[in-house]
Structures are given as C-alpha cells and as structure tokens.
C-alpha positions, 0 to 999 in steps of 0.5 A, a space after each residue: 793743419 797748421 794756421 796761416 800766422 805759424 805757417 808765416 812764423 816758419 817761413 820767417 823761421 827759413 829765411 832768416 836761416 838762410 840770410 845767416 848762411 848767405 855768405 857761405 853761398 854767395 863765396 861758395 867755399 865747397 865745390 858742392 855748391 857750385 855744382 848744385 847752383 850749375 845743376 839747378 841753373 841747367 835744369 831751369 834752361 831745360 825747362 824754358 826749353 819744354 816751355 817753348 816746345 809746349 807752346 808749339 806743340 799741336 798733338 796732344 799726345 806731345 803736350 802731354 809728353 811735354 807737361 810731364 817732362 815740366 813737371 818731372 823737371 819742376 819737382 827735381 829742381 825742388 828736391 835740389 832747392 830743399 837739399 841745398 838749404 838744409 830742408 827738413 822733411 817738415 820744413 819741405 811739407 810746409 812750403 808744399 803746403 802754402 804753394 
C-alpha cells in the first residue's frame, strides 16, 4: 500500500501529463478523440436515463437489473477515460484505489 503523500504526488503527475496534452484534446487533432468523447457522452446520457428509471422502479428485481446496468456502464466509461488519457495499469490501479 502506498502512502497518501505518494498517491497525491502520483495524481499530481497524472494531472500535469493531462495538462501538457490538453491542447491536443481540445483541438481534436484526430477523429479518434471525437469518437471517444461522443461515446463517453452517450454513455453518460444512458447513465442519467438509468438513474431516472431507478428512481421510479418499485420491483426489487427490476432495481437490481438497473443497478447492474449502471455498474457496467460506469466501468465502461472509466475504461474509456483511462484509455483516452493513456493511463498505465499501475496508474489505473492507483485511481481505482483512491475512489
């Protein structure tokens, strides 16, 4: 287990790396970035829809199905964001453990 200070320093390094590449993300130099962004936006919209369904669901089995879909969608979004920022497995593990 790493210390909080080490985790904080590693997160700062990730943020710095992102900031160094932000112009590339903003200018969308490559269509792949646009495609990923649009896919993430679609998944977030889907999660919002699932949350609305969850709030109106009354049957426990339906709630469990919606919860499973929410978890799956959340994992998919996380994976896409990690890929978008080019995170390495150890960086992903650090982010996951920080949450």
